[in-house]
N, C-alpha and C positions, 0 to 999 in steps of 0.2 A: 504494500499500500504506499502511495506517495505521501510523504509527510508535509505538513503545512510549511510554507515559507513566504517569500516576498519577491518582488521584481527586482532584477539587478543583482548586485553583490558579487563577491569573489570567494575563492577558496584558498587562502594562504595556509602554509604549513602550520599545524596546531602547536607543536612543541610543548604540549602540556605534560608529556610523560616524565619531565624532570621533577615535577612535584605532585602529580596526580594521586600518587599512593603514599604521600607523606602526611601523616597526621599533624594536626595543628599543635604547635608547641607554644608553651607560655614563656614570655620573656619579661623580666623586670629590669628597668633601666638602671644604669650605674651613675650616669652623669646628670647634669642639669637638663631640665625639660623646657622646651620652647613652644609657646602657644601663639601663633599668629592670630590677629584679631579679625582676619578676613578668611573664614573657612566655609562660607556658604555662598550660593548664587543669590545675590541680593545685597542689602545694606551691610557693611562691615560693622563689627562691634567696637565699642569703646571700653577701655579697661575700667573695671569697677573695684579694683584693688590698688594698693600703693606699695611702694618698696618698703620691705620690712614686715609686711603682713604675714601671719601664718595662715595657711589654707589647708583644707582637707579634701579628700577625694569627693568629687561631686559638687564642690563649692564653685560658685560663679566667678569667673575671672573677667569676663567681658560680656556686654549685652548691648542691644540697640532697641529703641522704641519703634523702629520701623516694623510693619506687618511682615514683610518679606525678609526675615532674618531669623537666626537661631543663636542662643547664647553659647559661649565658650566656657566649659567647665574644667576644673583641674582633674587630672588623672592620677595624681599622687598627693600625698601630704608633704608639706614642707614650707619653705619661706620664699616670699617674693624677693628674688635677688635683684631684679631690675625690670624696667619697662623701657624697651629700646628697639631700634631697628635691627632686624636680623634677616639674613638671606633665606629665601624659601624656595620650594620646588618650582615656583612660577618664574624664577630667575631674577626676582627683584627683591629689594629690601622692604620688609613690611614691619608695621608696628607690632611688637610681640611682648607678651608677659613671660619672663624667665623665672622658673621655679627651681630652687635648690632642693632636691629630693632628700627627705630625712630617712627614707627607706623603712618608715613605720607603716605606711599605707593605711592611715586612719581615715575612715569614711565619715562624711558629714552625717550626723545622726538624724537629720531631717529627712533623709531618703529612706522610704519604706514602701512596701506594696500598697496599692490602692485597696482599701478595705472592701472585702466581698467583690473583688474586681470583676468577676465574670457576670455579675448582675448589676454592677454600678451604672450610673448614668453615662452613656457613651461620651457626652460632652466633657466629662472629667478626663477622658482619654486625650482629648485634644490639648488641654492645658498641660497634662503630664508629658506629652510628646514634645511640646515646645520647651518646657522646663528642663527636660532631659537633654536638650540640644540635638535632637534627632533630625538628620538631613538625609538626602538620597545618597546612600553609600555605594551606589553603582559607579559614581564618579562625578555626576552632575551637581551634587550637593545642594539641590533645591530644598528649602525648608519643608519638612514633611507636614507640619500642621497646615501650611498654606495649601499644599496639594490635597489634603483631606478636607478642605473647606471650599469646595467649588461653589460658584454662584447658585442661588436657589432654583434658577430656571434650567440648570444642567442636571438631567436625570442620569445617574450613574447605573449602567447595566452590567459592566464588567470591572472587577478589580483584579488586575493581572499582576502576578508576582513574577519578576524577571529573574529566572534562574538560568538564563541562556549562557552568560559568561563566554561570549564569542571571541573575545580578545585572545590571541595566541599567548602561550606561556602561563597565563594567570589561572590560579585554581582556588582562590580564597572562598568563592561562593560554592564551588563544587564540594570542597571539604566540609563546609558548614552544613550543607544538605545531607551529607553522609554521616556527620557526627552528631548533629543536634536537630534532626528533622521535626521532633515533637514541638520544639519552641517555634519553628517556622510555621507549622500548621496551626498551632494555638494563636500565634500572632495574627495570622490571616483571619482566624475566626473572630478575634477581638475587633479587628478593623471592619469586618463585615457588619458588626453591630451598628456602625455608623451609616451603613447603606444596606438595610435589611432586604431590599428587593434585588440587590446585585448578586451576580455569580462570581465566585472566586476561581481563578484559573492560574495554575503554576506552570509556566512555560519553561521547558528544559530542552536544550539541544540533544540530539540523539547520540552524540559522542560521549554522553555521560550516562550510560545505561544503569550503572549502580545507583546514581542519584535519582533517576526516574523510578527505579524499583523501590528504593528506600522511601521516597516521598509518597509514592502511590500507596504503599503499605501503611504509612503513618496516617494519611488522610482517611483510609478505610478504618483504621484502628480507632480514630477519634470520632468516627460516625458522622462526618460532615457531608451531607447530601448536596449542598450547594457549592462544594469545592471539588475541582478535578485537576488532574495532572495531564498536561498536553505535551507529548514528545514533538519536537520540531526538527526540520531538516537542518543539517549542519551547513551554514553559510554565513559569512560575515557581510554586513553588520546586523545580524539577526537580533542583537540585544538593543539596538536603537529603538526608541519608543514608537516611532511611526512604522518601522519595519515589523516590530513585535505585534502591534495592533493589527496590521494587515495580515500577518501570519495566523494569529490566534482567532480573530473575529471575521476575517475575510473582507473587512471594510477597506476601501481606498478612500482617502479624503484629501482635501486641499492642503498644500504644504504649509500654509500659514495657520491652520487650525490647531488648537490645543487638544490633548486627549480628552478632556472633559466635554469638548464640543461634540464628540462622537460617542459619548457615554462611557469613557474609560478612565481609570486611574491606574497608573503603573508604579509599583514599588519594588525595589531590589530585595532579594532574599535576606540580606544582612539587615536592611532597614526594617523589614517585618519582624525579624528575630529580635532586633533591638527594641521595637515597640512592645513586644511581649515582655522583655526583660524589665523595661521601665515600668510597665503597668503591673505585672504580676510579681516581680521580684524586687522592685524598687532600685533598679540599677540604671544609673544615668549613662549617656553615650560618651564614654571617656576612653574607650579602646576601639581597636579595629583589627581585622585580620589582614596581614600583608604577605603576599607571595614574593619571596626574595629568590630570584632565579636567573637563569642565563648561563651560557656556556663558559663565562669567565668566573662564575661563583663556585667555590670549592664544594660546598654542601647545600644545594638549594633546599629551601624550607618554606613551609607555611607557618606564620608566626602570629600569635595573638599578643598584641603589644599595646601598652598605654599610649594615647596620643601625646605628642610632644617629644617622644623618644628620638634620638639622633639616628639617622639612617646609617651613619658610620658604625654605631653599636650593632645594628641588625646584621650588617655585612660581616662584622667580626664574629657575631654569633653563628654565622654560617661558615666559619672557617676562613674568611677573607677571600681574596681572589687567587685562583690557581693560575690565572693568566692575566696580564694586564688588559683591562677592557678598553676598547676603542671608544665606546659610548655607553653611558649609563642613563637609563630612562626612569622617570617616575610614571608608572603605568605600564601598559603593554606596548608592543612594537608598532601598532597601527595608530593609536590615538594618544600614546604617552608623550611626554615632553622630556627633552634632553635636559639633564641637570648639570649645573656648572660645578657643583661640589657635593660631596656626601655628608658634609657638615650642615645638614638641613633637617628639620623635624618632620616626623610622620604627622600628617594632618588627616582630616576626615575623608579627603578624596584619595588618599594613598592606597590604591588597591595592590600595587606591586612595585618592586624595585628590580629592574631588569638590566643586567650587565652583559653587554654583547662584545664578543671578540672581533678582531679585525676581519676574520673570514665571514662572520655573520652580519656585520654592519657595513659591509663594503657598499659604497654609493657610486654607481657609474656616472660618468659626466652626462649632462644634458646634451641633447641634439635637437635638431629642428623637428617640429610636429609633422608627421607624415599623413595626417588627415585619415587615420584608420578608423576612428570612431569608437574605439574600445572603451575609452573613458566614458563616453555617453551611454554605451551599452551597460556598463557596470555601475554607474551612479544610481544608487537606490532612491535618490530624490528626484530623478528625472531631469537633471540639469545637464548643461553642455560645458564641461570643464575646459575643453579645448578652445571655447570661445571666451570663457571668463578669464582664463589665464593671461592672454595678451591685453585684455582690458585693464587688468590690474597693473601690468608692466608699463602700460601707457598712461596710467593714473586716470583713466576714464571711469571714475567711480560712479558717476551718474548712470552710464550704460550698464556697468557691472550690476548695479542695483536693479535696473529695469529688466535684466536678464535672469533675475532670481538668485543672484549671488549670495544674498543674506540668508537664504534657506539652506546653504551648504552646512552639513553636519560635521564636516571635517573628519570623516571616517577613514580617509586615505585610500579608498577603493580605486579612485581614478589614477593616483600616482602609482599604485601597485600594478595596475593593468597596462600602464603606458609603456610601449616598447622604446620610446625615445627618451625615457627617464625624465620627462618634464616634471617640474616641481609644482604640480597642479594644486594639490591640497595646500601647500604652503602659501601659494599666491592667493588662493581664496581666503585663507585665514588672514593674510595681511590686508586684503581688500575689506573684509568684514571689520577688522579692528580699526582700520583707518576711518571707515564710515561711522562707526560707533564713537570714535574720538571727535569727529566732526560734529556729530549730533550733540554730544555733551558740551562742546565749545559753543555751539549755537544756542543751547538752552540757557547758558550762563549770561549771554548778552541780554 
């Protein structure tokens, strides 16, 4: 039987075997922890602590009054050492709270499960989700409370849990489904209480048969009739929200529409897991699972780590480098960003640290476009990357925008498919960022 999928896309090598069978290991940091104040899509936080303050696990370090935001909480107990600019995975210096870890790991006593949580008013869930600092842990880091608060006129029919993890090398979601499926299933049940008429669907790519089997058995065990597990064809970028909606529901919709416009809400499996932990166990979102992998890493691992931990410590925990890496990415090879230093903190969006050797990261020189149309065939958004690329190079941003350039999801499919090695994704990213900067500048005037 043909499995559900979407139009376009590519089939890059998976490279997941390096960590697919590695159980999640716990790691406690040794050095100072760094907490950037911009860790979600939306308004950045402002520090609510000062130098010299003692903080506990789960205590708020930063917050914003903006609706589209989520607080930053401490993942350790210790003392605020400084509030200063520090380098982050974005390659820029951001305002950060630096905590000197006292290694006692004392938790803020105000954190506790919601009393009688399974029958509590679902509106309590929304407040708890925000207080816990929960965002989309798939990488977009959109504040989850906002996502779960659609406009009243949007009828939610499907609540889709994204267990696809289509990015090569990365296995943090796969391992979570294998090791703690009961918390994912219960988390989805709790979220469905906010949308009692909706159907819960857990989408998992077919290259994770054990995860499909495990989650299917857990859903059956919990007796949830309105939740199902849907195996999906293996194709990148199956995990992108528009592609996932098309694959799971069969709906095609305009590029500018939001998931709620077509009756959908999409949550990553780690996000759903964290919702359950915050509501049922009183555990705030102060950790995440990171896959540290790549041919340059001595012992690739999946690591459960407190936010703010130095990437350098994680690499050392994996035995260091067995070969000097040519490139180190935060994230996977398709949508990850190259990092300038390993002295940066793990943040809410850090799904993986990928260290590539020269043989794996070789980048062939660009040549002239041969008009083959492969980028157009592979673009899941139906764009024409070969047209958008020269528009950015000529700085014709108006025409770039008119041709749908702002709808690029930067998945990298066009660059991967291009036989001329054109930097198509990079130029679209540059075009989008330039236009956004121009809009911000115009808004200030």
